[in-house]
DRENTORKOL-3810 file (N, C-alpha, C; in nm, 4 decimals):
REM DRENTORKOL-3810
@n.u->19.9298; n.v->-3.2246; n.w->-2.3844; ca.u->20.0385; ca.v->-3.2799; ca.w->-2.4982; c.u->20.1446; c.v->-3.3619; c.w->-2.4239
@n.u->20.1578; n.v->-3.4541; n.w->-2.5342; ca.u->20.2524; ca.v->-3.5399; ca.w->-2.4458; c.u->20.3930; c.v->-3.5382; c.w->-2.5085
@n.u->20.4599; n.v->-3.6127; n.w->-2.4024; ca.u->20.5990; ca.v->-3.6187; ca.w->-2.4043; c.u->20.6583; c.v->-3.6693; c.w->-2.5018
@n.u->20.6241; n.v->-3.7275; n.w->-2.5900; ca.u->20.7226; ca.v->-3.8228; ca.w->-2.6378; c.u->20.7091; c.v->-3.7468; c.w->-2.7923
@n.u->20.8488; n.v->-3.7609; n.w->-2.8726; ca.u->20.9368; ca.v->-3.8393; ca.w->-2.8005; c.u->21.0505; c.v->-3.7137; c.w->-2.7103
@n.u->21.0295; n.v->-3.7954; n.w->-2.5939; ca.u->21.1598; ca.v->-3.7581; ca.w->-2.4977; c.u->21.2574; c.v->-3.7599; c.w->-2.5398
@n.u->21.3545; n.v->-3.6803; n.w->-2.4276; ca.u->21.5293; ca.v->-3.7009; ca.w->-2.4499; c.u->21.5602; c.v->-3.8533; c.w->-2.4159
@n.u->21.5078; n.v->-3.9186; n.w->-2.3298; ca.u->21.5134; ca.v->-4.0978; ca.w->-2.2892; c.u->21.5039; c.v->-4.1293; c.w->-2.4289
@n.u->21.4084; n.v->-4.0839; n.w->-2.5317; ca.u->21.3335; ca.v->-4.1570; ca.w->-2.6513; c.u->21.5136; c.v->-4.1801; c.w->-2.7214
@n.u->21.5291; n.v->-4.0553; n.w->-2.7471; ca.u->21.6481; ca.v->-4.0073; ca.w->-2.8126; c.u->21.7576; c.v->-4.0504; c.w->-2.8047
@n.u->21.8300; n.v->-4.1070; n.w->-2.6504; ca.u->21.9213; ca.v->-4.1950; ca.w->-2.5933; c.u->21.8773; c.v->-4.3500; c.w->-2.6215
@n.u->21.7881; n.v->-4.3548; n.w->-2.6231; ca.u->21.7626; ca.v->-4.5104; ca.w->-2.6477; c.u->21.7785; c.v->-4.5610; c.w->-2.7410
@n.u->21.7645; n.v->-4.4963; n.w->-2.8377; ca.u->21.7865; ca.v->-4.5374; ca.w->-2.9867; c.u->21.9189; c.v->-4.4614; c.w->-3.0449
@n.u->21.9886; n.v->-4.3803; n.w->-2.9408; ca.u->22.1233; ca.v->-4.3627; ca.w->-2.9542; c.u->22.1957; c.v->-4.4926; c.w->-2.9658
@n.u->22.1672; n.v->-4.5712; n.w->-2.8230; ca.u->22.2081; ca.v->-4.6856; ca.w->-2.7954; c.u->22.2194; c.v->-4.8037; c.w->-2.8927
@n.u->22.0721; n.v->-4.7873; n.w->-2.9245; ca.u->22.0300; ca.v->-4.9197; ca.w->-3.0509; c.u->22.1808; c.v->-4.8832; c.w->-3.1668
@n.u->22.1431; n.v->-4.7748; n.w->-3.1909; ca.u->22.2874; ca.v->-4.7316; ca.w->-3.3384; c.u->22.4059; c.v->-4.7359; c.w->-3.3045
@n.u->22.4563; n.v->-4.7126; n.w->-3.2072; ca.u->22.5648; ca.v->-4.7588; ca.w->-3.1569; c.u->22.5915; c.v->-4.8929; c.w->-3.1458
@n.u->22.5185; n.v->-4.9552; n.w->-3.0702; ca.u->22.4900; ca.v->-5.0976; ca.w->-3.0537; c.u->22.5110; c.v->-5.2166; c.w->-3.2341
@n.u->22.4360; n.v->-5.1161; n.w->-3.3076; ca.u->22.4456; ca.v->-5.1928; ca.w->-3.4345; c.u->22.5362; c.v->-5.1276; c.w->-3.5004
@n.u->22.6276; n.v->-5.0039; n.w->-3.4858; ca.u->22.7201; ca.v->-4.9849; ca.w->-3.5405; c.u->22.8794; c.v->-5.0827; c.w->-3.5105
@n.u->22.9020; n.v->-5.1094; n.w->-3.3873; ca.u->22.9530; ca.v->-5.2123; ca.w->-3.3185; c.u->22.9433; c.v->-5.3528; c.w->-3.4156
@n.u->22.8558; n.v->-5.4218; n.w->-3.4242; ca.u->22.7782; ca.v->-5.5287; ca.w->-3.5228; c.u->22.8095; c.v->-5.5234; c.w->-3.6494
@n.u->22.8114; n.v->-5.4028; n.w->-3.6892; ca.u->22.8432; ca.v->-5.4074; ca.w->-3.8227; c.u->23.0034; c.v->-5.4135; c.w->-3.8726
@n.u->23.0436; n.v->-5.3106; n.w->-3.7796; ca.u->23.2371; ca.v->-5.2983; ca.w->-3.7790; c.u->23.2622; c.v->-5.4310; c.w->-3.7760
@n.u->23.2467; n.v->-5.5437; n.w->-3.7018; ca.u->23.2893; ca.v->-5.6585; ca.w->-3.6733; c.u->23.2940; c.v->-5.7564; c.w->-3.7721
@n.u->23.2326; n.v->-5.7663; n.w->-3.8588; ca.u->23.0978; ca.v->-5.8005; ca.w->-3.8657; c.u->23.0496; c.v->-5.9140; c.w->-3.8353
@n.u->22.8972; n.v->-5.9131; n.w->-3.7977; ca.u->22.8143; ca.v->-6.0180; ca.w->-3.7100; c.u->22.8082; c.v->-6.1073; c.w->-3.8633
@n.u->22.7576; n.v->-6.2442; n.w->-3.8446; ca.u->22.7763; ca.v->-6.2672; ca.w->-3.9696; c.u->22.6257; c.v->-6.2541; c.w->-4.0407
@n.u->22.5048; n.v->-6.2456; n.w->-3.9066; ca.u->22.3664; ca.v->-6.2142; ca.w->-3.9682; c.u->22.3933; c.v->-6.0683; c.w->-4.0632
@n.u->22.4307; n.v->-5.9895; n.w->-4.0029; ca.u->22.4500; ca.v->-5.8363; ca.w->-4.0863; c.u->22.5191; c.v->-5.8756; c.w->-4.2012
@n.u->22.6175; n.v->-5.9463; n.w->-4.2433; ca.u->22.6458; ca.v->-6.0098; ca.w->-4.3571; c.u->22.5859; c.v->-6.0647; c.w->-4.4523
@n.u->22.4943; n.v->-6.1504; n.w->-4.4202; ca.u->22.3463; ca.v->-6.2163; ca.w->-4.4629; c.u->22.2966; c.v->-6.1041; c.w->-4.5269
@n.u->22.2114; n.v->-6.0208; n.w->-4.4489; ca.u->22.1044; ca.v->-5.8999; ca.w->-4.4808; c.u->22.1696; c.v->-5.8506; c.w->-4.5466
@n.u->22.3207; n.v->-5.8144; n.w->-4.5507; ca.u->22.3655; ca.v->-5.6970; ca.w->-4.6978; c.u->22.3865; c.v->-5.7762; c.w->-4.7946
@n.u->22.4161; n.v->-5.9143; n.w->-4.7913; ca.u->22.4079; ca.v->-6.0099; ca.w->-4.9323; c.u->22.2882; c.v->-6.0054; c.w->-4.9851
@n.u->22.1786; n.v->-6.0174; n.w->-4.8940; ca.u->22.0024; ca.v->-6.0457; ca.w->-4.9115; c.u->21.9447; c.v->-5.9468; c.w->-5.0298
@n.u->22.0145; n.v->-5.8244; n.w->-4.9955; ca.u->22.0262; ca.v->-5.7309; ca.w->-5.0211; c.u->22.0778; c.v->-5.6398; c.w->-5.1378
@n.u->22.2014; n.v->-5.7209; n.w->-5.1686; ca.u->22.3174; ca.v->-5.6864; ca.w->-5.2657; c.u->22.3661; c.v->-5.5541; c.w->-5.2264
@n.u->22.3728; n.v->-5.5376; n.w->-5.1434; ca.u->22.4548; ca.v->-5.3955; ca.w->-5.0884; c.u->22.5794; c.v->-5.4180; c.w->-5.1521
@n.u->22.6476; n.v->-5.3299; n.w->-5.2336; ca.u->22.7700; ca.v->-5.3331; ca.w->-5.2794; c.u->22.8894; c.v->-5.3452; c.w->-5.1925
@n.u->22.9798; n.v->-5.4133; n.w->-5.2052; ca.u->23.0476; ca.v->-5.4464; ca.w->-5.1074; c.u->23.1692; c.v->-5.3120; c.w->-5.0346
@n.u->23.1736; n.v->-5.2492; n.w->-5.1840; ca.u->23.2496; ca.v->-5.1533; ca.w->-5.1419; c.u->23.1589; c.v->-5.0217; c.w->-5.0151
@n.u->23.0204; n.v->-5.0400; n.w->-5.0129; ca.u->22.9538; ca.v->-4.9231; ca.w->-4.9183; c.u->22.9246; c.v->-4.9968; c.w->-4.8285
@n.u->22.9921; n.v->-5.1144; n.w->-4.7730; ca.u->22.9722; ca.v->-5.1907; ca.w->-4.6261; c.u->23.0567; c.v->-5.1378; c.w->-4.5300
@n.u->23.1688; n.v->-5.0930; n.w->-4.5899; ca.u->23.2665; ca.v->-5.0219; ca.w->-4.4881; c.u->23.1910; c.v->-4.8929; c.w->-4.4213
@n.u->23.1327; n.v->-4.8082; n.w->-4.5145; ca.u->23.0774; ca.v->-4.7064; ca.w->-4.4663; c.u->22.9565; c.v->-4.7035; c.w->-4.3480
@n.u->22.8738; n.v->-4.8035; n.w->-4.3709; ca.u->22.7770; ca.v->-4.8211; ca.w->-4.2642; c.u->22.8013; c.v->-4.7859; c.w->-4.1045
@n.u->22.9165; n.v->-4.8507; n.w->-4.0345; ca.u->22.9226; ca.v->-4.8011; ca.w->-3.9164; c.u->22.9882; c.v->-4.7061; c.w->-3.8962
@n.u->22.9922; n.v->-4.6425; n.w->-4.0054; ca.u->23.0456; ca.v->-4.4712; ca.w->-3.9494; c.u->22.8836; c.v->-4.4143; c.w->-3.9653
@n.u->22.8300; n.v->-4.4427; n.w->-4.0689; ca.u->22.6846; ca.v->-4.3949; ca.w->-4.0449; c.u->22.6475; c.v->-4.4049; c.w->-3.9229
@n.u->22.6025; n.v->-4.5134; n.w->-3.8839; ca.u->22.5631; ca.v->-4.5465; ca.w->-3.7795; c.u->22.5809; c.v->-4.4742; c.w->-3.6972
@n.u->22.7602; n.v->-4.4841; n.w->-3.6450; ca.u->22.8305; ca.v->-4.3835; ca.w->-3.5492; c.u->22.7633; c.v->-4.2475; c.w->-3.5277
@n.u->22.7735; n.v->-4.1588; n.w->-3.6648; ca.u->22.7490; ca.v->-4.0680; ca.w->-3.6928; c.u->22.5583; c.v->-4.0313; c.w->-3.6298
@n.u->22.4924; n.v->-4.0879; n.w->-3.6361; ca.u->22.3580; ca.v->-4.0594; ca.w->-3.6063; c.u->22.3431; c.v->-4.1106; c.w->-3.4450
@n.u->22.4150; n.v->-4.1951; n.w->-3.4224; ca.u->22.3940; ca.v->-4.1996; ca.w->-3.2572; c.u->22.4485; c.v->-4.0932; c.w->-3.1477
@n.u->22.5567; n.v->-4.0200; n.w->-3.2383; ca.u->22.6200; ca.v->-3.9230; ca.w->-3.2162; c.u->22.5102; c.v->-3.7908; c.w->-3.2082
@n.u->22.4854; n.v->-3.7632; n.w->-3.2918; ca.u->22.3452; ca.v->-3.6752; ca.w->-3.3719; c.u->22.1972; c.v->-3.7000; c.w->-3.3113
@n.u->22.1906; n.v->-3.8247; n.w->-3.2567; ca.u->22.0735; ca.v->-3.8331; ca.w->-3.1364; c.u->22.0548; c.v->-3.7777; c.w->-3.0275
@n.u->22.2219; n.v->-3.8138; n.w->-2.9662; ca.u->22.2599; ca.v->-3.7896; ca.w->-2.8070; c.u->22.2469; c.v->-3.6191; c.w->-2.8242
@n.u->22.2694; n.v->-3.5473; n.w->-2.9146; ca.u->22.2690; ca.v->-3.4308; ca.w->-2.9466; c.u->22.1354; c.v->-3.3564; c.w->-2.8909
@n.u->22.0501; n.v->-3.3994; n.w->-2.8804; ca.u->21.9256; ca.v->-3.3597; ca.w->-2.8295; c.u->21.9402; c.v->-3.2777; c.w->-2.7024
@n.u->22.0037; n.v->-3.2835; n.w->-2.6420; ca.u->22.0651; ca.v->-3.2479; ca.w->-2.5027; c.u->22.1019; c.v->-3.0888; c.w->-2.5388
@n.u->22.1648; n.v->-3.0430; n.w->-2.5858; ca.u->22.2526; ca.v->-2.9702; ca.w->-2.6557; c.u->22.1632; c.v->-2.8665; c.w->-2.7637
@n.u->22.1653; n.v->-2.9490; n.w->-2.8719; ca.u->22.1458; ca.v->-2.9011; ca.w->-2.9835; c.u->21.9889; c.v->-2.9844; c.w->-3.0399
@n.u->21.8563; n.v->-2.9543; n.w->-2.9725; ca.u->21.7952; ca.v->-3.0395; ca.w->-3.0632; c.u->21.7531; c.v->-3.0110; c.w->-3.1845
@n.u->21.7921; n.v->-2.9385; n.w->-3.2283; ca.u->21.7353; ca.v->-2.9007; ca.w->-3.3951; c.u->21.8789; c.v->-3.0308; c.w->-3.4483
@n.u->21.9792; n.v->-3.0553; n.w->-3.3939; ca.u->22.0584; ca.v->-3.1330; ca.w->-3.4867; c.u->22.0122; c.v->-3.2497; c.w->-3.5002
@n.u->21.9732; n.v->-3.2693; n.w->-3.3209; ca.u->21.8862; ca.v->-3.4092; ca.w->-3.3079; c.u->21.7766; c.v->-3.4510; c.w->-3.4246
@n.u->21.6965; n.v->-3.3309; n.w->-3.4482; ca.u->21.5354; ca.v->-3.3521; ca.w->-3.5331; c.u->21.6349; c.v->-3.3490; c.w->-3.6902
@n.u->21.7478; n.v->-3.3095; n.w->-3.7215; ca.u->21.8184; ca.v->-3.3139; ca.w->-3.8551; c.u->21.8687; c.v->-3.4871; c.w->-3.8687
@n.u->21.8975; n.v->-3.5619; n.w->-3.7532; ca.u->21.9281; ca.v->-3.6615; ca.w->-3.7266; c.u->21.8383; c.v->-3.7429; c.w->-3.7316
@n.u->21.7203; n.v->-3.7226; n.w->-3.6960; ca.u->21.5729; ca.v->-3.8517; ca.w->-3.7146; c.u->21.5184; c.v->-3.7653; c.w->-3.8699
@n.u->21.5265; n.v->-3.7203; n.w->-3.9394; ca.u->21.5182; ca.v->-3.6476; ca.w->-4.0757; c.u->21.6270; c.v->-3.7868; c.w->-4.1380
@n.u->21.7254; n.v->-3.7672; n.w->-4.1267; ca.u->21.8202; ca.v->-3.8235; ca.w->-4.1920; c.u->21.8300; c.v->-3.9718; c.w->-4.1943
@n.u->21.8019; n.v->-4.0059; n.w->-4.0387; ca.u->21.7813; ca.v->-4.2007; ca.w->-4.0617; c.u->21.6882; c.v->-4.1893; c.w->-4.1265
@n.u->21.5350; n.v->-4.1163; n.w->-4.1378; ca.u->21.3751; ca.v->-4.1333; ca.w->-4.1686; c.u->21.4434; c.v->-4.1495; c.w->-4.3564
@n.u->21.5505; n.v->-4.0886; n.w->-4.4296; ca.u->21.5903; ca.v->-4.1047; ca.w->-4.5554; c.u->21.6664; c.v->-4.2474; c.w->-4.5580
@n.u->21.7495; n.v->-4.2841; n.w->-4.4678; ca.u->21.8187; ca.v->-4.3924; ca.w->-4.4523; c.u->21.7694; c.v->-4.5301; c.w->-4.4604
@n.u->21.5818; n.v->-4.4994; n.w->-4.3811; ca.u->21.5440; ca.v->-4.6264; ca.w->-4.3764; c.u->21.4316; c.v->-4.6157; c.w->-4.4971
@n.u->21.4257; n.v->-4.5485; n.w->-4.6035; ca.u->21.3465; ca.v->-4.5089; ca.w->-4.7001; c.u->21.4247; c.v->-4.6491; c.w->-4.7978
@n.u->21.5993; n.v->-4.5586; n.w->-4.8003; ca.u->21.6773; ca.v->-4.6434; ca.w->-4.8613; c.u->21.6433; c.v->-4.8148; c.w->-4.8382
@n.u->21.6916; n.v->-4.8237; n.w->-4.6798; ca.u->21.6779; ca.v->-4.9581; ca.w->-4.6621; c.u->21.5403; c.v->-5.0094; c.w->-4.7167
@n.u->21.4484; n.v->-4.9792; n.w->-4.6617; ca.u->21.3076; ca.v->-5.0720; ca.w->-4.7453; c.u->21.3144; c.v->-5.0597; c.w->-4.9284
@n.u->21.3683; n.v->-4.9510; n.w->-4.9716; ca.u->21.3707; ca.v->-4.9716; ca.w->-5.1246; c.u->21.4665; c.v->-5.0662; c.w->-5.1768
@n.u->21.5759; n.v->-5.0902; n.w->-5.1049; ca.u->21.6688; ca.v->-5.1986; ca.w->-5.0979; c.u->21.6051; c.v->-5.3723; c.w->-5.1195
@n.u->21.5293; n.v->-5.3598; n.w->-4.9726; ca.u->21.4766; ca.v->-5.4928; ca.w->-4.9543; c.u->21.3688; c.v->-5.5336; c.w->-5.0694
@n.u->21.2526; n.v->-5.3982; n.w->-5.1110; ca.u->21.1822; ca.v->-5.4227; ca.w->-5.2470; c.u->21.2345; c.v->-5.4803; c.w->-5.3654
@n.u->21.3467; n.v->-5.3950; n.w->-5.3788; ca.u->21.4129; ca.v->-5.4312; ca.w->-5.4979; c.u->21.4855; c.v->-5.5881; c.w->-5.4688
@n.u->21.5127; n.v->-5.6089; n.w->-5.4127; ca.u->21.5497; ca.v->-5.7413; ca.w->-5.3844; c.u->21.4527; c.v->-5.8816; c.w->-5.3566
@n.u->21.3748; n.v->-5.8236; n.w->-5.3657; ca.u->21.2262; ca.v->-5.8654; ca.w->-5.2747; c.u->21.2728; c.v->-5.9921; c.w->-5.2173
@n.u->21.3195; n.v->-5.9020; n.w->-5.0893; ca.u->21.3622; ca.v->-5.9571; ca.w->-4.9804; c.u->21.2369; c.v->-5.9260; c.w->-4.8773
@n.u->21.1673; n.v->-5.9960; n.w->-4.8247; ca.u->21.0593; ca.v->-5.9985; ca.w->-4.7600; c.u->21.0583; c.v->-6.0387; c.w->-4.6034
@n.u->21.2053; n.v->-6.0369; n.w->-4.5472; ca.u->21.2325; ca.v->-6.0673; ca.w->-4.4368; c.u->21.2207; c.v->-5.9880; c.w->-4.3276
@n.u->21.2470; n.v->-6.0485; n.w->-4.1986; ca.u->21.2215; ca.v->-5.9763; ca.w->-4.0871; c.u->21.3448; c.v->-5.8546; c.w->-4.0493
@n.u->21.4154; n.v->-5.8135; n.w->-4.1792; ca.u->21.5112; ca.v->-5.7228; ca.w->-4.2021; c.u->21.4240; c.v->-5.6049; c.w->-4.2420
@n.u->21.3479; n.v->-5.6314; n.w->-4.3551; ca.u->21.2654; ca.v->-5.5363; ca.w->-4.3996; c.u->21.1444; c.v->-5.4355; c.w->-4.2876
@n.u->21.0555; n.v->-5.5445; n.w->-4.1865; ca.u->20.9788; ca.v->-5.5271; ca.w->-4.1197; c.u->21.0555; c.v->-5.4347; c.w->-3.9797
@n.u->21.1743; n.v->-5.4818; n.w->-3.9764; ca.u->21.2532; ca.v->-5.3731; ca.w->-3.8802; c.u->21.2665; c.v->-5.2534; c.w->-3.9675
@n.u->21.3272; n.v->-5.2652; n.w->-4.0807; ca.u->21.3397; ca.v->-5.1108; ca.w->-4.1347; c.u->21.2156; c.v->-5.0328; c.w->-4.1510
@n.u->21.1254; n.v->-5.0817; n.w->-4.2403; ca.u->21.0186; ca.v->-5.0261; ca.w->-4.1986; c.u->20.9522; c.v->-4.9709; c.w->-4.0296
@n.u->20.9932; n.v->-5.0549; n.w->-3.9541; ca.u->20.9231; ca.v->-4.9841; ca.w->-3.8543; c.u->21.0456; c.v->-4.8852; c.w->-3.7920
@n.u->21.1322; n.v->-4.8768; n.w->-3.8475; ca.u->21.2439; ca.v->-4.7969; ca.w->-3.7716; c.u->21.1826; c.v->-4.6573; c.w->-3.8963
@n.u->21.1717; n.v->-4.6917; n.w->-4.0223; ca.u->21.1038; ca.v->-4.5871; ca.w->-4.1090; c.u->21.0068; c.v->-4.4784; c.w->-4.0028
@n.u->20.9291; n.v->-4.5599; n.w->-3.9954; ca.u->20.7999; ca.v->-4.4887; ca.w->-3.9051; c.u->20.8353; c.v->-4.4544; c.w->-3.8014
@n.u->20.9069; n.v->-4.5009; n.w->-3.7340; ca.u->20.9498; ca.v->-4.4424; ca.w->-3.5815; c.u->21.0210; c.v->-4.3227; c.w->-3.6020
@n.u->21.1233; n.v->-4.3340; n.w->-3.7063; ca.u->21.2266; ca.v->-4.2142; ca.w->-3.7128; c.u->21.1631; c.v->-4.0734; c.w->-3.7960
@n.u->20.9944; n.v->-4.1266; n.w->-3.8576; ca.u->20.9438; ca.v->-3.9917; ca.w->-3.9383; c.u->20.8582; c.v->-3.9500; c.w->-3.8451
@n.u->20.8425; n.v->-4.0570; n.w->-3.7416; ca.u->20.7469; ca.v->-3.9592; ca.w->-3.6601; c.u->20.7784; c.v->-3.8936; c.w->-3.5921
@n.u->20.9164; n.v->-3.9042; n.w->-3.5413; ca.u->21.0283; ca.v->-3.8285; ca.w->-3.4330; c.u->21.0674; c.v->-3.7310; c.w->-3.5308
@n.u->21.0920; n.v->-3.7189; n.w->-3.6411; ca.u->21.1123; ca.v->-3.5890; ca.w->-3.7361; c.u->20.9733; c.v->-3.4717; c.w->-3.7596
@n.u->20.8585; n.v->-3.5395; n.w->-3.7300; ca.u->20.7723; ca.v->-3.4805; ca.w->-3.7418; c.u->20.7139; c.v->-3.3913; c.w->-3.6025
@n.u->20.6913; n.v->-3.4665; n.w->-3.5420; ca.u->20.7144; ca.v->-3.4262; ca.w->-3.3670; c.u->20.8115; c.v->-3.3414; c.w->-3.3342
@n.u->20.9626; n.v->-3.3460; n.w->-3.4045; ca.u->21.0788; ca.v->-3.3250; ca.w->-3.2846; c.u->21.0616; c.v->-3.3318; c.w->-3.1233
@n.u->21.1824; n.v->-3.2968; n.w->-3.0871; ca.u->21.2301; ca.v->-3.3627; ca.w->-2.9407; c.u->21.1272; c.v->-3.2724; c.w->-2.8437
@n.u->21.0592; n.v->-3.3509; n.w->-2.7672; ca.u->20.9925; ca.v->-3.2639; ca.w->-2.6946; c.u->21.0798; c.v->-3.2439; c.w->-2.5592
@n.u->21.1254; n.v->-3.1467; n.w->-2.4989; ca.u->21.2565; ca.v->-3.0929; ca.w->-2.4269; c.u->21.2065; c.v->-3.0854; c.w->-2.2836
@n.u->21.0924; n.v->-3.0928; n.w->-2.2120; ca.u->21.0118; ca.v->-3.1103; ca.w->-2.1073; c.u->20.9966; c.v->-3.2414; c.w->-2.0533
@n.u->21.0466; n.v->-3.2976; n.w->-1.9641; ca.u->21.0141; ca.v->-3.4481; ca.w->-1.9290; c.u->20.9389; c.v->-3.4611; c.w->-1.7909
END
């Protein structure tokens, strides 16, 4: 039996989400452009850093609350389904859609597998 996804996987993805939360909060020009490209409503944009921060905390919960971490991967799967849908609706076939699709597959697989608590 494979040890994927390990707690290290969750921690690494939490770091990615935390970094993305900071980039969305600043906001970085490339992220603003991506939001513009998919026509994300301006009133929703300030919520994104909070969602990403909460997801980072949820992913890090794998050490004490593995079920919460699994719920977090499920919610991230939903988030990325919506992200891909926004890209498709806007006909935005950019690298952002590739990234969203990749994360959709990754978090979906992690939800199905659940955290492997033995390293």
